[in-house]
N, C-alpha and C positions, 0 to 999 in steps of 0.2 A: 651714335644717334639718340636723340631726348625724345623718349616715347615714340609713339608710333601715328602719332596726327598728320596731318597735312602741315601743321606748323613747326613739326618737330626739326632739329636740325645738328649740327655738329657745336659743342660748346666751344667758346672762344680758346680755352687754355689747352683743348686738344689741338685746334689749329695753330695755335703759337708753339706748341710742340715740335709738329709736325714741320713747319716751316723752317723753325729754328735748327732741326735736326740736318738740313739742307745748306745752312747759311755758312759762307767759309769764315766769316769773323763773328766770333762771340758776340761782340758789342752791337751787334744790327737790331735796331727796333723794329716793330711795327704796329703801325697805329691801330686805334681800335676799330676805326672805319675799314681799315684794310682786312683786319680780321674777321669781321662781320662779313665783308664782300666774299672772301676765300670762304666762308663758311657757307655761304648762300651758291657758291659755285660747286664747293664740294657735296652740297645736299642734290643740287640739279644734277650732277655727273652719275652720283650714285642712283636715283630715281630714275634717271635715263637708261642706265646699264639694267635696272631691275625689271623695267618694261620690255625692253629690248631680250632678255633673258625670258621672259615670259612668251614674248613673241617667239623666239627662236622654239621654245618647247611646244607650243602650239603646231608649229608647222611640221615638227616631228610627231606630232600626236602623242606627244609625253604625258603621263597622267600629273607627275611632279617634276619641278624645274629643280634642277641639280648643277653641280659643278661642270657637267658636259658642256649644256647649253653656254654657261659661261665662257669655258674656254674657247669656244666657236666664235664667240662675240669678240674675244681677244685677238683671234687670228686675222681680224680684218684690216 
């Protein structure tokens, strides 16, 4: 992600590479608007996961957030 501010997000180039890694046809193209939308969805997903991870750590009275809370979230 670019920076740590609220406006930070995933670069379109990264999103494009992630999408193309899963396309069956190498000639598949993605529009700039689609890349921007996917980047925003990824940002929302990552922020939501981080918030839930912090909530899980707080519920466990953990001082630090670590991979254990993330693993518990992924089990849902």
